[in-house]
C-alpha positions in Angstrom: 5.1 4.8 -32.4 4.2 5.2 -28.7 2.8 8.6 -28.7 -0.4 10.1 -27.1 -2.2 12.1 -29.9 -5.3 13.1 -28.1 -6.6 13.1 -24.6 -10.3 13.9 -23.6 -11.1 15.1 -20.0 -14.1 17.1 -18.8 -15.6 17.2 -22.2 -12.4 18.8 -23.8 -10.1 17.0 -26.2 -6.5 18.0 -26.3 -4.5 17.3 -29.4 -0.7 16.9 -29.3 1.8 17.8 -31.8 5.2 16.4 -31.7 8.9 17.3 -32.7 9.5 15.3 -35.9 9.5 11.5 -35.0 10.4 12.1 -31.3 8.3 11.9 -28.2 8.8 15.7 -27.5 5.5 17.4 -27.4 5.7 20.9 -29.1 2.1 22.1 -28.9 -1.2 21.2 -27.1 -4.3 22.4 -28.7 -7.9 22.5 -27.7 -10.6 23.3 -30.4 -7.9 24.4 -32.9 -6.5 26.9 -30.3 -2.9 26.4 -29.0 -3.1 26.3 -25.3 0.6 25.5 -24.6 3.9 25.3 -26.5 7.2 24.1 -25.6 11.0 24.4 -26.3 13.7 21.9 -25.9 17.6 21.8 -25.7 19.7 20.2 -28.4 19.9 16.9 -26.2 16.0 16.8 -25.7 15.4 18.3 -22.4 12.3 20.3 -22.0 13.5 24.0 -21.1 10.3 26.2 -21.4 6.5 26.2 -21.5 4.7 28.9 -23.1 1.0 29.3 -21.9 -1.4 31.0 -24.4 -4.4 32.8 -23.5 -6.6 32.0 -26.4 -10.2 32.9 -25.0 -11.1 34.9 -28.0 -11.9 38.1 -26.1 -8.8 40.1 -27.0 -5.1 40.0 -28.0 -3.4 36.8 -27.3 -1.4 36.9 -24.1 1.5 34.5 -23.7 3.3 33.6 -20.4 6.6 32.1 -20.3 7.8 29.6 -17.6 11.2 27.7 -17.4 11.8 24.2 -16.0 14.4 23.3 -13.2 15.1 19.5 -12.9 16.8 17.4 -10.2 19.3 14.5 -11.3 16.4 12.1 -11.8 14.9 14.5 -14.5 12.0 15.2 -12.2 10.7 18.8 -12.5 11.4 20.6 -9.3 10.9 24.3 -10.1 9.1 26.4 -12.6 10.2 30.1 -12.8 9.1 33.1 -14.8 11.0 34.9 -17.3 12.2 37.3 -14.6 13.5 34.4 -12.5 10.7 34.6 -9.9 9.5 31.1 -8.6 6.1 30.0 -10.0 5.9 26.7 -8.2 8.1 24.0 -6.7 7.5 20.3 -6.7 8.4 17.1 -4.9 8.0 13.5 -5.2 8.3 10.2 -3.4 10.8 7.5 -4.8 7.9 6.1 -6.9 6.5 9.3 -8.1 3.7 10.3 -5.7 3.3 13.9 -4.9 5.3 15.1 -1.8 2.6 17.7 -1.0 5.0 19.4 1.6 7.3 20.3 -1.4 4.6 21.8 -3.5 4.4 25.6 -3.5 3.0 28.3 -5.7 0.6 28.0 -8.5 0.5 24.2 -8.5 0.1 23.8 -4.9 -2.7 21.3 -4.2 -6.0 22.9 -3.2 -8.2 20.9 -0.9 -11.2 23.2 -1.8 -10.7 22.7 -5.5 -9.0 19.4 -6.1 -10.0 19.3 -9.7 -8.5 22.4 -10.7 -6.3 22.1 -14.0 -2.5 22.2 -13.3 -0.5 25.1 -14.5 2.1 22.8 -15.5 1.6 19.2 -16.4 5.1 17.9 -16.7 6.4 16.6 -13.2 7.8 13.3 -12.2 10.6 12.0 -14.5 9.6 14.8 -16.8 6.4 13.0 -17.8 2.9 14.5 -18.3 0.6 14.2 -15.2 -3.2 13.4 -15.8 -5.1 14.6 -12.8 -8.2 13.0 -14.1 -6.7 9.5 -13.7 -4.1 10.2 -11.4 -1.5 8.7 -13.5 1.7 9.6 -15.7 1.7 9.2 -19.5 4.8 7.2 -20.2 4.1 6.8 -23.9 3.7 3.1 -24.1 1.8 2.8 -20.8 0.3 4.9 -18.0 2.0 4.8 -14.6 0.0 5.2 -11.4 2.5 6.5 -8.7 -0.2 5.7 -6.0 -0.4 2.0 -7.0 3.5 2.0 -7.8 2.6 0.1 -11.0 1.9 0.4 -14.8 -2.0 0.3 -15.5 -1.7 -2.1 -18.4 0.6 -5.0 -19.1 3.6 -4.7 -21.6 2.1 -5.8 -25.0 5.8 -6.2 -26.2 7.0 -9.8 -25.3 9.9 -9.9 -27.5 12.4 -8.2 -25.6 14.1 -11.3 -24.1 13.0 -13.6 -26.8 16.4 -13.9 -28.7 19.5 -12.7 -27.0 21.7 -15.1 -29.0 22.1 -17.1 -25.9 22.6 -20.3 -28.2 25.7 -19.2 -29.6 28.7 -21.3 -28.7 30.9 -19.4 -26.2 34.0 -21.7 -26.6 36.3 -22.6 -29.6 35.2 -24.6 -32.4 36.9 -27.8 -31.0 35.6 -27.5 -27.5 33.6 -30.3 -26.0 30.2 -29.5 -24.9 29.6 -28.0 -21.5 26.7 -29.2 -19.2 25.8 -25.5 -18.8 25.4 -24.9 -22.4 22.0 -24.7 -24.1 20.8 -27.7 -26.1 21.5 -26.0 -29.3 24.8 -24.8 -28.3 25.7 -28.3 -27.1 24.5 -30.1 -30.1 26.5 -27.7 -32.4 29.7 -28.2 -30.1 29.2 -32.0 -30.3 28.8 -32.1 -34.2 32.1 -30.0 -34.5 33.9 -32.1 -32.0 32.9 -35.4 -33.8 33.7 -34.0 -37.3 37.1 -33.0 -35.9 37.7 -36.6 -34.4 36.7 -38.2 -37.6 39.1 -36.1 -39.6 42.0 -36.7 -37.3 41.1 -40.5 -37.4 41.2 -40.4 -41.2 44.5 -38.4 -41.3 46.0 -41.0 -39.0 45.0 -43.8 -41.1 46.5 -42.5 -44.2 49.7 -42.0 -42.5 49.6 -45.7 -41.2 48.9 -46.7 -44.8 51.8 -44.6 -46.3 54.2 -45.9 -43.7 53.4 -49.5 -44.5 53.7 -49.1 -48.1 57.1 -47.4 -47.5 58.4 -50.4 -45.5 57.4 -53.0 -48.2 59.4 -51.2 -50.7 
């Protein structure tokens, strides 16, 4: 399955747990401690994030945030449980940050460009990796600055067999010049067999008629 199970950055390894066999992350853990957890709608949309304060210095503190999307399923807003806006986001057509649209807790800080995001899920609802500047698309990583995936697609069978060799015409049709070789051969064989059967049938009729005349 095309799911990221671990990711290491700045010496820390994040482990991802998923909802059943889906690609929906339900928890992110570092050192056995849950850092973030997520809830989803019945149709799979990520609805909320719970950020867990697990530094071990006191009782666990959680902070709820709720996602708002545009029609492209890009995350555009993050709000608190009281409805206050924590952050807003914006993107170019190919997923690069539109920094003028960023406000709040995830607004880029020129003095601290390596600061960990409060919310990792952004363009197309996918997880942003600030260390590589790419999005985790599951099967491949996508770099919006380059407008391309970082690796080639390892699956080459998508267009290997679309049943294009099937004969689109009736069984007795003559082969068309636009047909594939396998389809043309198939059509020719059927056509020849039909003509041979027709010739034999006519031959039998002629023999029968001649015999009847001699009587």
